[in-house]
Backbone as JSON Lines, residues from 0, in Angstrom:
{"i":0,"aa":"X","n":[-23.57,58.63,109.63],"ca":[-24.58,58.97,108.67],"c":[-25.5,57.77,108.48]}
{"i":1,"aa":"X","n":[-26.78,58.02,108.35],"ca":[-27.75,56.96,108.08],"c":[-27.91,56.82,106.58]}
{"i":2,"aa":"X","n":[-27.77,55.59,106.08],"ca":[-27.85,55.34,104.64],"c":[-28.84,54.2,104.39]}
{"i":3,"aa":"X","n":[-29.71,54.38,103.41],"ca":[-30.65,53.34,103.01],"c":[-30.35,52.94,101.57]}
{"i":4,"aa":"X","n":[-30.12,51.66,101.36],"ca":[-29.88,51.12,100.03],"c":[-31.15,50.37,99.61]}
{"i":5,"aa":"X","n":[-31.69,50.71,98.45],"ca":[-32.89,50.04,97.94],"c":[-32.44,48.99,96.93]}
{"i":6,"aa":"X","n":[-32.65,47.73,97.28],"ca":[-32.27,46.62,96.4],"c":[-33.27,45.49,96.62]}
{"i":7,"aa":"X","n":[-34.37,45.48,95.86],"ca":[-35.41,44.48,96.08],"c":[-34.92,43.03,96.03]}
{"i":8,"aa":"X","n":[-33.94,42.73,95.2],"ca":[-33.47,41.34,95.08],"c":[-32.26,41.04,95.96]}
{"i":9,"aa":"X","n":[-31.94,41.9,96.89],"ca":[-30.8,41.75,97.79],"c":[-30.75,40.39,98.5]}
{"i":10,"aa":"X","n":[-31.87,39.87,99.02],"ca":[-31.81,38.58,99.73],"c":[-31.35,37.41,98.84]}
{"i":11,"aa":"X","n":[-31.54,37.51,97.54],"ca":[-31.16,36.41,96.66],"c":[-29.66,36.12,96.71]}
{"i":12,"aa":"X","n":[-28.86,37.13,96.97],"ca":[-27.4,36.95,97.06],"c":[-27.04,35.98,98.19]}
{"i":13,"aa":"X","n":[-27.82,35.99,99.25],"ca":[-27.52,35.17,100.43],"c":[-28.18,33.8,100.4]}
{"i":14,"aa":"X","n":[-29.07,33.55,99.46],"ca":[-29.77,32.25,99.43],"c":[-28.88,31.13,98.94]}
{"i":15,"aa":"X","n":[-28.09,31.36,97.95],"ca":[-27.13,30.37,97.43],"c":[-27.76,29.02,97.11]}
{"i":16,"aa":"X","n":[-28.91,29.07,96.46],"ca":[-29.51,27.83,95.97],"c":[-29.79,27.98,94.48]}
{"i":17,"aa":"X","n":[-30.26,26.94,93.84],"ca":[-30.47,26.97,92.39],"c":[-31.57,27.92,91.94]}
{"i":18,"aa":"X","n":[-32.47,28.28,92.85],"ca":[-33.57,29.18,92.47],"c":[-33.18,30.65,92.59]}
{"i":19,"aa":"X","n":[-32.07,30.94,93.27],"ca":[-31.65,32.32,93.48],"c":[-31.0,32.88,92.23]}
{"i":20,"aa":"X","n":[-31.64,33.86,91.64],"ca":[-31.11,34.51,90.44],"c":[-30.8,35.96,90.79]}
{"i":21,"aa":"X","n":[-29.53,36.27,90.83],"ca":[-29.11,37.63,91.12],"c":[-27.98,37.99,90.16]}
{"i":22,"aa":"X","n":[-27.72,39.29,90.06],"ca":[-26.7,39.73,89.1],"c":[-25.87,40.86,89.72]}
{"i":23,"aa":"X","n":[-25.31,41.68,88.88],"ca":[-24.37,42.71,89.32],"c":[-24.92,43.7,90.32]}
{"i":24,"aa":"X","n":[-26.16,44.12,90.16],"ca":[-26.73,45.12,91.07],"c":[-26.79,44.61,92.5]}
{"i":25,"aa":"X","n":[-27.19,43.36,92.67],"ca":[-27.27,42.79,94.02],"c":[-25.88,42.61,94.62]}
{"i":26,"aa":"X","n":[-24.93,42.15,93.81],"ca":[-23.56,41.97,94.3],"c":[-22.97,43.31,94.71]}
{"i":27,"aa":"X","n":[-23.15,44.34,93.9],"ca":[-22.63,45.66,94.22],"c":[-23.31,46.24,95.47]}
{"i":28,"aa":"X","n":[-24.6,45.98,95.65],"ca":[-25.3,46.46,96.84],"c":[-24.74,45.81,98.1]}
{"i":29,"aa":"X","n":[-24.41,44.52,98.02],"ca":[-23.82,43.82,99.17],"c":[-22.45,44.42,99.49]}
{"i":30,"aa":"X","n":[-21.61,44.6,98.47],"ca":[-20.28,45.17,98.7],"c":[-20.36,46.59,99.23]}
{"i":31,"aa":"X","n":[-21.27,47.39,98.68],"ca":[-21.44,48.76,99.12],"c":[-21.92,48.83,100.56]}
{"i":32,"aa":"X","n":[-22.9,48.01,100.9],"ca":[-23.42,47.98,102.28],"c":[-22.31,47.59,103.26]}
{"i":33,"aa":"X","n":[-21.51,46.6,102.9],"ca":[-20.41,46.18,103.76],"c":[-19.36,47.26,103.95]}
{"i":34,"aa":"X","n":[-19.0,47.93,102.86],"ca":[-17.99,48.99,102.94],"c":[-18.49,50.17,103.76]}
{"i":35,"aa":"X","n":[-19.74,50.55,103.58],"ca":[-20.3,51.66,104.34],"c":[-20.41,51.31,105.82]}
{"i":36,"aa":"X","n":[-20.78,50.09,106.1],"ca":[-20.86,49.63,107.49],"c":[-19.48,49.65,108.14]}
{"i":37,"aa":"X","n":[-18.47,49.17,107.42],"ca":[-17.1,49.17,107.92],"c":[-16.58,50.59,108.15]}
{"i":38,"aa":"X","n":[-17.09,51.54,107.38],"ca":[-16.67,52.93,107.52],"c":[-17.39,53.64,108.67]}
{"i":39,"aa":"X","n":[-18.29,52.92,109.35],"ca":[-18.95,53.47,110.52],"c":[-20.33,54.07,110.27]}
{"i":40,"aa":"X","n":[-20.88,53.86,109.1],"ca":[-22.21,54.39,108.81],"c":[-23.28,53.4,109.25]}
{"i":41,"aa":"X","n":[-24.48,53.92,109.49],"ca":[-25.62,53.08,109.83],"c":[-26.35,52.75,108.52]}
{"i":42,"aa":"X","n":[-26.32,51.47,108.13],"ca":[-26.84,51.05,106.83],"c":[-28.09,50.2,107.02]}
{"i":43,"aa":"X","n":[-29.14,50.55,106.28],"ca":[-30.36,49.76,106.22],"c":[-30.62,49.45,104.75]}
{"i":44,"aa":"X","n":[-31.03,48.23,104.46],"ca":[-31.31,47.83,103.09],"c":[-32.8,47.53,102.96]}
{"i":45,"aa":"X","n":[-33.46,48.21,102.02],"ca":[-34.88,47.95,101.73],"c":[-34.93,46.85,100.68]}
{"i":46,"aa":"X","n":[-35.59,45.74,101.03],"ca":[-35.63,44.57,100.16],"c":[-37.07,44.15,99.9]}
{"i":47,"aa":"X","n":[-37.23,43.13,99.05],"ca":[-38.55,42.56,98.77],"c":[-38.48,41.06,98.95]}
{"i":48,"aa":"X","n":[-39.6,40.47,99.28],"ca":[-39.73,39.02,99.38],"c":[-38.76,38.39,100.36]}
{"i":49,"aa":"X","n":[-38.57,39.02,101.5],"ca":[-37.68,38.47,102.53],"c":[-38.37,37.32,103.24]}
{"i":50,"aa":"X","n":[-37.71,36.19,103.28],"ca":[-38.27,35.01,103.96],"c":[-38.05,35.13,105.46]}
{"i":51,"aa":"X","n":[-38.92,34.5,106.22],"ca":[-38.83,34.53,107.68],"c":[-37.52,33.95,108.18]}
{"i":52,"aa":"X","n":[-37.04,32.9,107.54],"ca":[-35.87,32.17,108.02],"c":[-34.54,32.66,107.44]}
{"i":53,"aa":"X","n":[-34.57,33.75,106.69],"ca":[-33.33,34.22,106.05],"c":[-32.43,34.96,107.03]}
{"i":54,"aa":"X","n":[-31.15,34.7,106.9],"ca":[-30.16,35.35,107.73],"c":[-29.32,36.27,106.84]}
{"i":55,"aa":"X","n":[-29.45,37.56,107.05],"ca":[-28.72,38.55,106.27],"c":[-27.92,39.39,107.26]}
{"i":56,"aa":"X","n":[-26.62,39.58,106.99],"ca":[-25.77,40.25,107.97],"c":[-25.9,41.78,108.0]}
{"i":57,"aa":"X","n":[-26.98,42.31,107.48],"ca":[-27.23,43.74,107.5],"c":[-28.63,43.98,108.04]}
{"i":58,"aa":"X","n":[-28.87,45.21,108.5],"ca":[-30.23,45.57,108.91],"c":[-31.07,45.7,107.65]}
{"i":59,"aa":"X","n":[-32.16,44.92,107.58],"ca":[-33.01,44.95,106.39],"c":[-34.45,45.27,106.77]}
{"i":60,"aa":"X","n":[-35.16,45.86,105.82],"ca":[-36.58,46.14,105.95],"c":[-37.26,45.52,104.75]}
{"i":61,"aa":"X","n":[-38.23,44.63,105.0],"ca":[-38.97,44.01,103.9],"c":[-40.06,44.98,103.46]}
{"i":62,"aa":"X","n":[-39.88,45.57,102.3],"ca":[-40.83,46.58,101.81],"c":[-42.12,45.96,101.31]}
{"i":63,"aa":"X","n":[-42.03,44.8,100.64],"ca":[-43.23,44.17,100.1],"c":[-42.93,42.74,99.69]}
{"i":64,"aa":"X","n":[-43.99,41.99,99.49],"ca":[-43.92,40.66,98.89],"c":[-44.58,40.78,97.52]}
{"i":65,"aa":"X","n":[-43.87,40.43,96.47],"ca":[-44.33,40.69,95.11],"c":[-45.55,39.89,94.71]}
{"i":66,"aa":"X","n":[-45.93,38.88,95.47],"ca":[-47.12,38.12,95.13],"c":[-48.41,38.82,95.52]}
{"i":67,"aa":"X","n":[-48.32,39.89,96.3],"ca":[-49.51,40.59,96.74],"c":[-50.02,41.59,95.73]}
{"i":68,"aa":"X","n":[-51.21,42.07,95.92],"ca":[-51.78,43.08,95.05],"c":[-52.46,42.49,93.83]}
{"i":69,"aa":"X","n":[-53.12,43.34,93.08],"ca":[-53.79,42.93,91.86],"c":[-52.78,42.9,90.71]}
{"i":70,"aa":"X","n":[-52.86,41.91,89.82],"ca":[-51.87,41.8,88.74],"c":[-51.71,43.07,87.9]}
{"i":71,"aa":"X","n":[-52.76,43.81,87.67],"ca":[-52.69,44.99,86.81],"c":[-51.97,46.14,87.49]}
{"i":72,"aa":"X","n":[-52.13,46.26,88.79],"ca":[-51.57,47.4,89.51],"c":[-50.43,47.01,90.45]}
{"i":73,"aa":"X","n":[-49.79,45.89,90.23],"ca":[-48.73,45.44,91.13],"c":[-47.56,46.4,91.23]}
{"i":74,"aa":"X","n":[-47.31,47.16,90.18],"ca":[-46.21,48.12,90.26],"c":[-46.48,49.14,91.36]}
{"i":75,"aa":"X","n":[-47.73,49.62,91.43],"ca":[-48.07,50.65,92.42],"c":[-48.3,50.05,93.8]}
{"i":76,"aa":"X","n":[-49.01,48.95,93.85],"ca":[-49.25,48.29,95.14],"c":[-49.11,46.8,94.93]}
{"i":77,"aa":"X","n":[-48.21,46.18,95.6],"ca":[-47.5,46.62,96.79],"c":[-46.12,47.21,96.55]}
{"i":78,"aa":"X","n":[-45.59,47.2,95.34],"ca":[-44.2,47.61,95.12],"c":[-43.94,49.07,95.51]}
{"i":79,"aa":"X","n":[-44.61,50.0,94.88],"ca":[-44.34,51.41,95.13],"c":[-44.78,51.82,96.53]}
{"i":80,"aa":"X","n":[-45.95,51.4,96.94],"ca":[-46.43,51.79,98.28],"c":[-45.54,51.18,99.36]}
{"i":81,"aa":"X","n":[-45.04,49.98,99.13],"ca":[-44.15,49.35,100.1],"c":[-42.84,50.1,100.23]}
{"i":82,"aa":"X","n":[-42.26,50.48,99.11],"ca":[-41.0,51.23,99.16],"c":[-41.19,52.61,99.79]}
{"i":83,"aa":"X","n":[-42.29,53.27,99.46],"ca":[-42.54,54.58,100.07],"c":[-42.73,54.47,101.58]}
{"i":84,"aa":"X","n":[-43.34,53.39,102.03],"ca":[-43.55,53.17,103.47],"c":[-42.22,53.03,104.21]}
{"i":85,"aa":"X","n":[-41.22,52.46,103.56],"ca":[-39.9,52.3,104.18],"c":[-39.28,53.64,104.5]}
{"i":86,"aa":"X","n":[-39.53,54.65,103.67],"ca":[-38.88,55.95,103.85],"c":[-39.6,56.89,104.8]}
{"i":87,"aa":"X","n":[-40.68,56.46,105.41],"ca":[-41.39,57.33,106.37],"c":[-40.68,57.41,107.66]}
């Protein structure tokens, strides 16, 4: 089965530096992705702000970079349009 997990802050779990702020949702997404992968499913994680040099042990799709877009409409573009693009 193909499964897509949407977790914009997912990469923060793997950064392990003082600037990385993540909480329960990101930790649970990592555990869930690992368990589903071990069970034989094809797992893709839709994330945001993925750095070029980041190494993540799952297939990831960078939906958007939160610094883009106009401040007033950032929720819709790039956030919403980026996530919708992942599901095409």
